[in-house]
RONU-720756 format. One line per 5 residues: number of its first residue (from 0); their letters; for each residue x, y, z of N, C-alpha, C. Coordinates in nm, 4 decimals. Layout:
<nodes>
NUM) a) X Y Z X Y Z X Y Z | ...
</nodes>
This chain:
<nodes>
0) xxxxx) 6.0669 -3.4833 2.4833 6.0752 -3.4017 2.6044 6.1929 -3.4478 2.6891 | 6.2752 -3.3537 2.7305 6.3899 -3.3881 2.8133 6.3426 -3.4315 2.9519 | 6.3999 -3.5381 3.0080 6.3587 -3.5799 3.1414 6.3961 -3.4757 3.2453 | 6.3100 -3.4630 3.3443 6.3386 -3.3732 3.4552 6.4099 -3.4529 3.5627 | 6.5269 -3.4072 3.6023 6.6074 -3.4795 3.6996 6.5855 -3.4212 3.8383
5) xxxxx) 6.5503 -3.5083 3.9306 6.5326 -3.4683 4.0703 6.6532 -3.5192 4.1481 | 6.7338 -3.4265 4.1985 6.8557 -3.4642 4.2707 6.8399 -3.4502 4.4212 | 6.7174 -3.4541 4.4695 6.6957 -3.4434 4.6132 6.7711 -3.5546 4.6851 | 6.8470 -3.5161 4.7864 6.9274 -3.6117 4.8612 7.0739 -3.6117 4.8222 | 7.1060 -3.5574 4.7040 7.2463 -3.5498 4.6621 7.3137 -3.4327 4.7322
10) xxxxx) 7.4283 -3.4577 4.7934 7.4990 -3.3564 4.8729 7.6250 -3.3126 4.7987 | 7.6308 -3.1831 4.7648 7.7368 -3.1330 4.6770 7.8069 -3.0131 4.7395 | 7.9397 -3.0167 4.7427 8.0207 -2.9020 4.7821 8.0822 -2.8393 4.6585 | 8.0783 -2.7064 4.6494 8.1288 -2.6349 4.5320 8.2142 -2.5176 4.5776 | 8.3346 -2.5053 4.5252 8.4172 -2.3885 4.5552 8.4030 -2.2863 4.4433
15) xxxxx) 8.4227 -2.1591 4.4788 8.4069 -2.0527 4.3801 8.2639 -2.0433 4.3310 | 8.1682 -2.0390 4.4246 8.0281 -2.0549 4.3888 7.9474 -1.9290 4.3684 | 8.0113 -1.8134 4.3559 7.9323 -1.6904 4.3446 7.9462 -1.6185 4.2110 | 8.0204 -1.6747 4.1177 8.0313 -1.6118 3.9858 8.0647 -1.7173 3.8820 | 8.0412 -1.6830 3.7558 8.0816 -1.7685 3.6460 8.0264 -1.9094 3.6536
20) xxxxx) 8.1120 -2.0063 3.6251 8.0715 -2.1463 3.6225 8.0214 -2.1928 3.7585 | 8.0893 -2.1529 3.8651 8.0492 -2.1958 3.9984 7.9080 -2.1526 4.0325 | 7.8745 -2.0284 4.0004 7.7398 -1.9782 4.0255 7.6378 -2.0565 3.9433 | 7.6696 -2.0826 3.8176 7.5781 -2.1597 3.7331 7.5560 -2.2998 3.7892 | 7.6607 -2.3613 3.8418 7.6479 -2.4942 3.9022 7.5609 -2.4898 4.0268
25) xxxxx) 7.5833 -2.3902 4.1122 7.5010 -2.3777 4.2328 7.3544 -2.3616 4.1938 | 7.3257 -2.2724 4.1012 7.1873 -2.2474 4.0596 7.1219 -2.3731 4.0025 | 7.1912 -2.4386 3.9110 7.1295 -2.5528 3.8437 7.1130 -2.6718 3.9364 | 7.2135 -2.7012 4.0173 7.2033 -2.8151 4.1077 7.0998 -2.7905 4.2166 | 7.0976 -2.6692 4.2716 6.9956 -2.6365 4.3713 6.8568 -2.6428 4.3089
30) xxxxx) 6.8458 -2.5970 4.1844 6.7178 -2.6015 4.1150 6.6679 -2.7423 4.0898 | 6.7584 -2.8394 4.0865 6.7214 -2.9794 4.0677 6.7027 -3.0516 4.2007 | 6.7131 -2.9776 4.3119 6.6839 -3.0359 4.4417 6.8026 -3.0829 4.5223 | 6.9244 -3.0702 4.4689 7.0421 -3.1126 4.5443 7.0654 -3.0207 4.6637 | 7.1265 -3.0746 4.7669 7.1685 -2.9953 4.8822 7.3088 -2.9442 4.8550
35) xxxxx) 7.3261 -2.8122 4.8612 7.4509 -2.7495 4.8177 7.5146 -2.6717 4.9315 | 7.6454 -2.6873 4.9467 7.7271 -2.5968 5.0279 7.8332 -2.5403 4.9345 | 7.8435 -2.4088 4.9300 7.9385 -2.3468 4.8378 8.0298 -2.2509 4.9129 | 8.1458 -2.2259 4.8538 8.2496 -2.1441 4.9154 8.2846 -2.0284 4.8234 | 8.3025 -1.9101 4.8803 8.3566 -1.7955 4.8073 8.4140 -1.6979 4.9086
40) xxxxx) 8.4908 -1.6023 4.8600 8.5668 -1.5150 4.9501 8.4900 -1.3932 4.9986 | 8.3929 -1.3445 4.9227 8.3288 -1.2169 4.9530 8.1946 -1.2388 5.0207 | 8.1812 -1.1880 5.1426 8.0622 -1.2145 5.2231 7.9341 -1.1698 5.1541 | 7.9352 -1.0508 5.0952 7.8152 -1.0004 5.0306 7.7686 -1.0893 4.9171 | 7.8626 -1.1393 4.8391 7.8276 -1.2281 4.7282 7.7761 -1.3626 4.7782
45) xxxxx) 7.8379 -1.4128 4.8841 7.7922 -1.5391 4.9427 7.6490 -1.5251 4.9937 | 7.6217 -1.4158 5.0627 7.4865 -1.3930 5.1146 7.3849 -1.3821 5.0015 | 7.4218 -1.3145 4.8941 7.3307 -1.2966 4.7805 7.2956 -1.4299 4.7154 | 7.3963 -1.5126 4.6898 7.3718 -1.6405 4.6238 7.2966 -1.7357 4.7165 | 7.3295 -1.7331 4.8446 7.2576 -1.8176 4.9400 7.1096 -1.7806 4.9443
50) xxxxx) 7.0809 -1.6507 4.9444 6.9418 -1.6053 4.9472 6.8682 -1.6434 4.8191 | 6.9376 -1.6355 4.7067 6.8756 -1.6664 4.5774 6.8454 -1.8143 4.5611 | 6.9384 -1.9000 4.6051 6.9302 -2.0425 4.5731 6.8876 -2.1316 4.6888 | 6.8986 -2.0818 4.8113 6.8730 -2.1654 4.9270 6.9905 -2.2531 4.9645 | 7.1020 -2.2386 4.8943 7.2222 -2.3155 4.9258 7.2910 -2.2573 5.0484
55) xxxxx) 7.3746 -2.3375 5.1122 7.4480 -2.2946 5.2309 7.5795 -2.2320 5.1877 | 7.6005 -2.1067 5.2225 7.7202 -2.0353 5.1814 7.8258 -2.0288 5.2893 | 7.9504 -2.0414 5.2481 8.0651 -2.0371 5.3386 8.1604 -1.9294 5.2888 | 8.1920 -1.8344 5.3748 8.2866 -1.7284 5.3392 8.4266 -1.7753 5.3776 | 8.5095 -1.8023 5.2789 8.6449 -1.8521 5.3044 8.7262 -1.8415 5.1765
60) xxxxx) 8.8570 -1.8587 5.1911 8.9506 -1.8516 5.0787 9.0179 -1.9869 5.0632 | 8.9893 -2.0548 4.9542 9.0436 -2.1878 4.9311 9.1957 -2.1862 4.9219 | 9.2533 -2.0697 4.8936 9.3981 -2.0585 4.8824 9.4695 -2.0412 5.0146 | 9.3939 -2.0313 5.1243 9.4536 -2.0145 5.2566 9.4433 -2.1451 5.3347 | 9.5569 -2.1978 5.3766 9.5602 -2.3255 5.4462 9.4715 -2.3245 5.5703
65) xxxxx) 9.4699 -2.2122 5.6422 9.3940 -2.2068 5.7667 9.2434 -2.2091 5.7455 | 9.1984 -2.1861 5.6226 9.0542 -2.1878 5.5946 9.0024 -2.3268 5.5584 | 9.0909 -2.4189 5.5257 9.0472 -2.5471 5.4698 8.9686 -2.6310 5.5695 | 9.0208 -2.6501 5.6894 8.9503 -2.7342 5.7870 8.8142 -2.6756 5.8225 | 8.8029 -2.5440 5.8481 8.6694 -2.4876 5.8728 8.5735 -2.5064 5.7555
70) xxxxx) 8.6238 -2.4972 5.6316 8.5374 -2.5230 5.5159 8.4843 -2.6657 5.5212 | 8.5740 -2.7621 5.5388 8.5335 -2.9026 5.5404 8.4340 -2.9304 5.6521 | 8.4575 -2.8728 5.7693 8.3670 -2.8938 5.8820 8.2285 -2.8381 5.8526 | 8.2231 -2.7194 5.7926 8.0932 -2.6586 5.7623 8.0198 -2.7337 5.6516 | 8.0928 -2.7820 5.5526 8.0292 -2.8589 5.4454 7.9632 -2.9837 5.5018
75) xxxxx) 8.0383 -3.0619 5.5770 7.9847 -3.1886 5.6269 7.8787 -3.1669 5.7341 | 7.8956 -3.0640 5.8171 7.7961 -3.0380 5.9214 7.6636 -2.9948 5.8611 | 7.6688 -2.9098 5.7585 7.5449 -2.8603 5.6991 7.4770 -2.9642 5.6119 | 7.5544 -3.0403 5.5359 7.4966 -3.1368 5.4428 7.4769 -3.2745 5.5040 | 7.5418 -3.3003 5.6183 7.5355 -3.4330 5.6768 7.6260 -3.5326 5.6065
80) xxxxx) 7.7265 -3.4820 5.5384 7.8176 -3.5637 5.4589 7.8375 -3.4964 5.3246 | 7.9046 -3.5644 5.2337 7.9226 -3.5076 5.0992 7.9364 -3.6218 4.9988 | 7.8635 -3.6104 4.8890 7.8682 -3.7102 4.7824 7.9520 -3.6636 4.6642 | 7.9471 -3.5333 4.6371 8.0194 -3.4758 4.5236 8.0917 -3.3500 4.5690 | 8.2188 -3.3398 4.5351 8.2972 -3.2186 4.5581 8.3386 -3.1645 4.4224
85) xxxxx) 8.3010 -3.0392 4.3941 8.3406 -2.9745 4.2691 8.4394 -2.8637 4.3018 | 8.5656 -2.8885 4.2721 8.6717 -2.7902 4.2954 8.6778 -2.6975 4.1748 | 8.6066 -2.5865 4.1850 8.5909 -2.4940 4.0732 8.6716 -2.3656 4.0886 | 8.6946 -2.3208 4.2115 8.7645 -2.1938 4.2341 8.9010 -2.1954 4.1660 | 8.9342 -2.0859 4.0991 9.0606 -2.0782 4.0257 9.1240 -1.9408 4.0390
90) xxxxx) 9.2563 -1.9388 4.0272 9.3323 -1.8145 4.0250 9.4172 -1.8119 3.8986 | 9.4190 -1.6971 3.8297 9.5005 -1.6829 3.7090 9.6490 -1.6741 3.7395 | 9.6834 -1.6233 3.8581 9.8199 -1.5780 3.8835 9.8243 -1.4317 3.8435 | 9.9021 -1.3948 3.7419 9.9010 -1.2550 3.6973 9.7720 -1.2226 3.6224 | 9.7174 -1.1056 3.6487 9.5954 -1.0624 3.5792 9.6043 -0.9132 3.5509
95) xxxxx) 9.5922 -0.8726 3.4223 9.5796 -0.9588 3.3051 9.6995 -1.0536 3.2903 | 9.6876 -1.1435 3.1962 9.7914 -1.2442 3.1757 9.9261 -1.1812 3.1441 | 10.0329 -1.2549 3.1771 10.1686 -1.2063 3.1523 10.2563 -1.3221 3.1064 | 10.3568 -1.2908 3.0258 10.4560 -1.3909 2.9894 10.5288 -1.4369 3.1154 | 10.5829 -1.5575 3.1118 10.6515 -1.6095 3.2303 10.7667 -1.5198 3.2735
100) xxxxx) 10.8373 -1.4623 3.1779 10.9492 -1.3742 3.2129 10.9029 -1.2506 3.2880 | 10.7756 -1.2166 3.2719 10.7198 -1.0990 3.3389 10.6312 -1.1361 3.4574 | 10.6244 -1.2639 3.4885 10.5419 -1.3115 3.5998 10.6231 -1.3123 3.7279 | 10.5687 -1.2520 3.8316 10.6364 -1.2536 3.9612 10.6197 -1.3905 4.0272 | 10.7190 -1.4288 4.1064 10.7110 -1.5565 4.1781 10.5849 -1.5635 4.2631
105) xxxxx) 10.5488 -1.4507 4.3231 10.4305 -1.4467 4.4087 10.3024 -1.4722 4.3294 | 10.3023 -1.4331 4.2020 10.1846 -1.4571 4.1180 10.1717 -1.6049 4.0836 | 10.2843 -1.6703 4.0571 10.2815 -1.8145 4.0352 10.2382 -1.8866 4.1621 | 10.2904 -1.8424 4.2749 10.2523 -1.9029 4.4027 10.1023 -1.8889 4.4282 | 10.0452 -1.7742 4.3907 9.9021 -1.7524 4.4104 9.8199 -1.8505 4.3273
110) xxxxx) 9.8622 -1.8736 4.2024 9.7910 -1.9694 4.1179 9.8005 -2.1105 4.1750 | 9.9185 -2.1491 4.2190 9.9371 -2.2825 4.2758 9.8603 -2.2990 4.4065 | 9.8538 -2.1923 4.4864 9.7860 -2.1992 4.6159 9.6386 -2.2335 4.6000 | 9.5747 -2.1761 4.5000 9.4317 -2.2008 4.4785 9.4092 -2.3242 4.3919 | 9.4777 -2.3316 4.2791 9.4471 -2.4315 4.1772 9.5029 -2.5698 4.2077
115) xxxxx) 9.6034 -2.5778 4.2932 9.6634 -2.7074 4.3250 9.6549 -2.7360 4.4749 | 9.7202 -2.6538 4.5555 9.7264 -2.6824 4.6984 9.5897 -2.6730 4.7649 | 9.5105 -2.5735 4.7271 9.3774 -2.5609 4.7853 9.2903 -2.6809 4.7528 | 9.2950 -2.7235 4.6278 9.2200 -2.8420 4.5859 9.2687 -2.9651 4.6610 | 9.3990 -2.9813 4.6701 9.4573 -3.0970 4.7384 9.4168 -3.1003 4.8852
120) xxxxx) 9.4281 -2.9859 4.9515 9.3957 -2.9813 5.0946 9.2483 -3.0079 5.1213 | 9.1610 -2.9461 5.0419 9.0181 -2.9653 5.0665 8.9760 -3.1087 5.0346 | 9.0321 -3.1648 4.9295 9.0015 -3.3041 4.8966 9.0459 -3.3966 5.0088 | 9.1653 -3.3748 5.0622 9.2123 -3.4547 5.1760 9.1202 -3.4383 5.2964 | 9.0792 -3.3148 5.3224 8.9957 -3.2882 5.4391 8.8586 -3.3549 5.4275
125) xxxxx) 8.8096 -3.3710 5.3050 8.6776 -3.4309 5.2835 8.6857 -3.5765 5.2375 | 8.8057 -3.6312 5.2302 8.8220 -3.7665 5.1758 8.7450 -3.8692 5.2581 | 8.7532 -3.8580 5.3899 8.6823 -3.9528 5.4758 8.5321 -3.9480 5.4553 | 8.4779 -3.8274 5.4414 8.3340 -3.8127 5.4190 8.2940 -3.8691 5.2831 | 8.3777 -3.8477 5.1821 8.3502 -3.9028 5.0498 8.3558 -4.0555 5.0518
130) xxxxx) 8.4558 -4.1104 5.1199 8.4672 -4.2557 5.1296 8.3474 -4.3147 5.2029 | 8.3010 -4.2459 5.3067 8.1834 -4.2929 5.3800 8.0608 -4.2956 5.2893 | 8.0465 -4.1931 5.2066 7.9348 -4.1893 5.1123 7.9417 -4.3063 5.0146 | 8.0613 -4.3337 4.9648 8.0781 -4.4461 4.8725 8.0443 -4.5782 4.9401 | 8.0898 -4.5958 5.0632 8.0666 -4.7210 5.1349 7.9195 -4.7392 5.1702
135) xxxxx) 7.8462 -4.6282 5.1801 7.7020 -4.6349 5.2064 7.6219 -4.6626 5.0800 | 7.6905 -4.6723 4.9661 7.6228 -4.6975 4.8401 7.5660 -4.5746 4.7739 | 7.6027 -4.4571 4.8228 7.5520 -4.3324 4.7671 7.6320 -4.2872 4.6450 | 7.7520 -4.3407 4.6304 7.8428 -4.2918 4.5275 7.9246 -4.1765 4.5809 | 8.0406 -4.1538 4.5232 8.1276 -4.0430 4.5647 8.2098 -3.9994 4.4447
140) xxxxx) 8.2165 -3.8670 4.4258 8.2811 -3.8133 4.3063 8.3466 -3.6800 4.3379 | 8.4685 -3.6611 4.2870 8.5367 -3.5321 4.2925 8.5568 -3.4849 4.1490 | 8.5070 -3.3653 4.1196 8.5262 -3.3036 3.9884 8.6194 -3.1851 4.0041 | 8.7320 -3.1897 3.9363 8.8264 -3.0785 3.9362 8.8167 -3.0062 3.8019 | 8.7868 -2.8768 3.8071 8.7709 -2.8000 3.6843 8.9082 -2.7667 3.6272
145) xxxxx) 8.9324 -2.8150 3.5068 9.0621 -2.7998 3.4417 9.0517 -2.6999 3.3266 | 9.1425 -2.7085 3.2330 9.1497 -2.6128 3.1223 9.2354 -2.6715 3.0116 | 9.2098 -2.6283 2.8871 9.2992 -2.6714 2.7801 9.4371 -2.6091 2.7941 | 9.4488 -2.5059 2.8788 9.5806 -2.4486 2.9075 9.6691 -2.5465 2.9833 | 9.6101 -2.6539 3.0354 9.6882 -2.7574 3.1031 9.7684 -2.8415 3.0050
150) xxxxx) 9.7262 -2.8445 2.8784 9.7936 -2.9297 2.7798 9.8486 -2.8528 2.6605 | 9.8075 -2.7274 2.6442 9.8558 -2.6448 2.5334 9.9415 -2.5302 2.5853 | 10.0523 -2.5040 2.5181 10.1471 -2.4008 2.5634 10.1062 -2.2639 2.5100 | 10.0018 -2.2064 2.5692 9.9542 -2.0750 2.5273 10.0411 -1.9656 2.5889 | 10.1027 -1.8799 2.5096 10.1799 -1.7686 2.5665 10.0920 -1.6826 2.6570
155) xxxxx) 10.1459 -1.6510 2.7725 10.0746 -1.5689 2.8684 9.9978 -1.6473 2.9725 | 9.9730 -1.7741 2.9441 9.8945 -1.8564 3.0365 9.9842 -1.9469 3.1217 | 10.1112 -1.9106 3.1364 10.2073 -1.9999 3.2014 10.1722 -2.0390 3.3431 | 10.1449 -1.9413 3.4292 10.1154 -1.9717 3.5696 9.9874 -2.0531 3.5805 | 9.8849 -2.0088 3.5116 9.7564 -2.0779 3.5155 9.7683 -2.2172 3.4538
160) xxxxx) 9.8303 -2.2250 3.3356 9.8422 -2.3521 3.2669 9.9241 -2.4538 3.3442 | 10.0349 -2.4091 3.4032 10.1182 -2.5005 3.4817 10.0419 -2.5537 3.6020 | 9.9645 -2.4665 3.6667 9.8884 -2.5102 3.7838 9.7779 -2.6074 3.7434 | 9.7130 -2.5832 3.6296 9.6078 -2.6735 3.5844 9.6650 -2.8058 3.5342 | 9.7862 -2.8032 3.4788 9.8518 -2.9279 3.4393 9.8815 -3.0134 3.5618
165) xxxxx) 9.9306 -2.9492 3.6666 9.9554 -3.0213 3.7915 9.8252 -3.0783 3.8465 | 9.7187 -2.9986 3.8406 9.5891 -3.0444 3.8902 9.5384 -3.1646 3.8108 | 9.5546 -3.1608 3.6791 9.5082 -3.2722 3.5960 9.5803 -3.4015 3.6321 | 9.7103 -3.3928 3.6566 9.7856 -3.5139 3.6904 9.7516 -3.5618 3.8313 | 9.7341 -3.4687 3.9237 9.6894 -3.5075 4.0575 9.5553 -3.5796 4.0502
170) xxxxx) 9.4664 -3.5283 3.9664 9.3342 -3.5890 3.9529 9.3452 -3.7326 3.9037 | 9.4295 -3.7550 3.8038 9.4466 -3.8900 3.7496 9.5020 -3.9855 3.8548 | 9.5964 -3.9376 3.9348 9.6548 -4.0233 4.0384 9.5553 -4.0482 4.1506 | 9.4832 -3.9423 4.1933 9.3771 -3.9603 4.2939 9.2804 -4.0699 4.2466 | 9.2417 -4.0658 4.1192 9.1432 -4.1608 4.0678 9.1957 -4.3036 4.0758
175) xxxxx) 9.3222 -4.3224 4.0407 9.3812 -4.4561 4.0489 9.3909 -4.5037 4.1933 | 9.4331 -4.4148 4.2815 9.4574 -4.4530 4.4206 9.3294 -4.4708 4.5012 | 9.2180 -4.4155 4.4534 9.0948 -4.4139 4.5334 8.9921 -4.5159 4.4878 | 9.0292 -4.6020 4.3941 8.9330 -4.7005 4.3452 8.8849 -4.7924 4.4560 | 8.9753 -4.8319 4.5455 8.9350 -4.9221 4.6534 8.8423 -4.8547 4.7529
180) xxxxx) 8.8437 -4.7206 4.7554 8.7538 -4.6456 4.8433 8.6219 -4.6117 4.7746 | 8.6118 -4.6415 4.6455 8.4881 -4.6159 4.5732 8.4677 -4.4722 4.5314 | 8.5743 -4.3922 4.5308 8.5641 -4.2506 4.4949 8.6164 -4.2315 4.3529 | 8.5357 -4.1682 4.2684 8.5779 -4.1335 4.1338 8.6339 -3.9915 4.1318 | 8.7320 -3.9692 4.0448 8.7894 -3.8359 4.0243 8.7864 -3.8040 3.8754
185) xxxxx) 8.7378 -3.6850 3.8413 8.7345 -3.6390 3.7030 8.7944 -3.4996 3.6932 | 8.8761 -3.4759 3.5904 8.9211 -3.3410 3.5558 8.8464 -3.3013 3.4295 | 8.7681 -3.1943 3.4367 8.6833 -3.1533 3.3252 8.7186 -3.0130 3.2788 | 8.7353 -2.9990 3.1480 8.7619 -2.8688 3.0863 8.6305 -2.8139 3.0319 | 8.5780 -2.7054 3.0880 8.4491 -2.6527 3.0424 8.4579 -2.5703 2.9154
190) xxxxx) 8.5780 -2.5397 2.8681 8.5943 -2.4542 2.7512 8.6054 -2.3076 2.7894 | 8.6268 -2.2228 2.6903 8.6396 -2.0786 2.7143 8.5014 -2.0189 2.7377 | 8.4812 -1.9633 2.8564 8.3490 -1.9158 2.8962 8.3469 -1.7650 2.9179 | 8.2286 -1.7099 2.9067 8.2062 -1.5680 2.9338 8.1898 -1.5504 3.0841 | 8.3021 -1.5410 3.1536 8.3029 -1.5308 3.2994 8.3918 -1.4145 3.3433
195) xxxxx) 8.3767 -1.3702 3.4680 8.4652 -1.2654 3.5193 8.6125 -1.3053 3.5142 | 8.6430 -1.4336 3.5359 8.7830 -1.4775 3.5321 8.8402 -1.4622 3.3915 | 8.7628 -1.5001 3.2904 8.8106 -1.4870 3.1528 8.8269 -1.3402 3.1155 | 8.7338 -1.2558 3.1611 8.7441 -1.1122 3.1328 8.8664 -1.0516 3.1993 | 8.9010 -1.1037 3.3170 9.0209 -1.0570 3.3857 9.1459 -1.0982 3.3092
200) xxxxx) 9.1426 -1.2202 3.2538 9.2578 -1.2706 3.1787 9.2744 -1.1983 3.0461 | 9.1641 -1.1828 2.9734 9.1668 -1.1237 2.8391 9.0582 -1.0173 2.8296 | 9.0868 -0.8972 2.8784 8.9843 -0.7919 2.8832 8.9256 -0.7557 2.7473 | 8.9998 -0.7780 2.6387 8.9524 -0.7385 2.5060 8.8793 -0.8502 2.4312 | 8.8608 -0.9648 2.4958 8.7935 -1.0762 2.4287 8.6472 -1.0422 2.4014
205) xxxxx) 8.5952 -1.0913 2.2901 8.4556 -1.0692 2.2524 8.3682 -1.1712 2.3250 | 8.2831 -1.1273 2.4179 8.2004 -1.2217 2.4938 8.1122 -1.3096 2.4056 | 8.0744 -1.2594 2.2878 7.9856 -1.3365 2.2005 8.0526 -1.4614 2.1448 | 8.1858 -1.4683 2.1531 8.2586 -1.5849 2.1034 8.2800 -1.6894 2.2121 | 8.2353 -1.6608 2.3332 8.2624 -1.7464 2.4478 8.1375 -1.8238 2.4895
210) xxxxx) 8.1593 -1.9385 2.5508 8.0489 -2.0230 2.5955 7.9780 -1.9613 2.7160 | 7.8469 -1.9735 2.7178 7.7678 -1.9325 2.8333 7.7979 -2.0293 2.9479 | 7.8343 -1.9795 3.0668 7.8634 -2.0707 3.1777 7.7447 -2.1585 3.2165 | 7.6223 -2.1146 3.1871 7.5057 -2.1987 3.2142 7.5092 -2.3242 3.1267 | 7.5541 -2.3092 3.0033 7.5679 -2.4242 2.9136 7.6777 -2.5173 2.9645
215) xxxxx) 7.7902 -2.4601 3.0043 7.9010 -2.5407 3.0566 7.8592 -2.6150 3.1826 | 7.7832 -2.5485 3.2694 7.7375 -2.6124 3.3927 7.6479 -2.7318 3.3621 | 7.5585 -2.7165 3.2654 7.4705 -2.8272 3.2282 7.5511 -2.9457 3.1755 | 7.6568 -2.9181 3.1004 7.7422 -3.0249 3.0485 7.8141 -3.0968 3.1621 | 7.8619 -3.0214 3.2590 7.9317 -3.0819 3.3724 7.8361 -3.1656 3.4559
220) xxxxx) 7.7152 -3.1163 3.4766 7.6166 -3.1926 3.5532 7.5836 -3.3233 3.4820 | 7.5730 -3.3206 3.3502 7.5473 -3.4435 3.2754 7.6595 -3.5452 3.2968 | 7.7831 -3.4991 3.2968 7.8962 -3.5892 3.3207 7.8974 -3.6374 3.4649 | 7.8557 -3.5523 3.5563 7.8435 -3.5922 3.6963 7.7434 -3.7061 3.7107 | 7.6289 -3.6938 3.6448 7.5264 -3.7973 3.6530 7.5759 -3.9283 3.5936
225) xxxxx) 7.6521 -3.9213 3.4855 7.7075 -4.0423 3.4249 7.8032 -4.1135 3.5199 | 7.8730 -4.0354 3.6029 7.9718 -4.0923 3.6949 7.9095 -4.1416 3.8244 | 7.7813 -4.1105 3.8469 7.7122 -4.1522 3.9693 7.5862 -4.2315 3.9351 | 7.5972 -4.3359 3.8545 7.4763 -4.4052 3.8092 7.4004 -4.4758 3.9198 | 7.4690 -4.5071 4.0304 7.4023 -4.5831 4.1352 7.3468 -4.5001 4.2479
230) xxxxx) 7.3581 -4.3666 4.2395 7.3139 -4.2834 4.3505 7.1624 -4.2891 4.3648 | 7.1152 -4.3041 4.4882 6.9720 -4.3182 4.5143 6.8923 -4.2019 4.4574 | 6.9466 -4.0806 4.4684 6.8745 -3.9630 4.4197 6.8569 -3.9680 4.2686 | 6.9495 -4.0338 4.1997 6.9440 -4.0375 4.0541 6.8538 -4.1499 4.0045 | 6.8510 -4.2624 4.0765 6.7698 -4.3745 4.0320 6.6234 -4.3558 4.0689
235) xxxxx) 6.5962 -4.2845 4.1770 6.4582 -4.2696 4.2219 6.3952 -4.1398 4.1775 | 6.4762 -4.0400 4.1404 6.4212 -3.9065 4.1208 6.3957 -3.8650 3.9785 | 6.4448 -3.9374 3.8795 6.4265 -3.8936 3.7413 6.2876 -3.9312 3.6923 | 6.2229 -3.8344 3.6257 6.0925 -3.8615 3.5678 6.0700 -3.7688 3.4493 | 5.9866 -3.8124 3.3568 5.9603 -3.7331 3.2367 5.8641 -3.6197 3.2666
</nodes>
């Protein structure tokens, strides 16, 4: 029998929380008792997911600099701090995908704004809260959702792949620089999933060949638990 994990007391912020992988993460973590604050752009979708899961929803755009500080303030105010930040929201750039020669500068900028700058800004805005959690012995972790497009030169995935490559390297440097603060950083590739983002990228893809985002979310949560072995919610809450 698989152990039932009780994550009551764990405080998690998630971007892009109303569809695909983000929605699966919100559902599963909330279902295990974690306190969740999630971000998405569309008010109706935020309200729907908040009503379904009991998580705290924030209507904002991670790609807009002016939205970052209000997001961070609402996350910490609602949760009383933050132990885990999952930077999941992503932008393809051109959609459907396009070769770099056919990609507009504005489309590349859009991918970088969400996938790199948005992640960087929100992480900076929440860094103090994460460090405080680590110093309190709760553990602190940032998970940045990456892609194999960050390391493989797939035609058509230039804007997205370049932005995810930058994110992967930022994650590695954050992890090295934040050891003294007790904050871990992970870049995780969930694989090709049956999500609205993938359908936007490749409209003709066969969904049956793609991973269920619920499966990917469970895998990410397992890696999250491995990275937070000392968290009070994890040591006291697991039972068969």
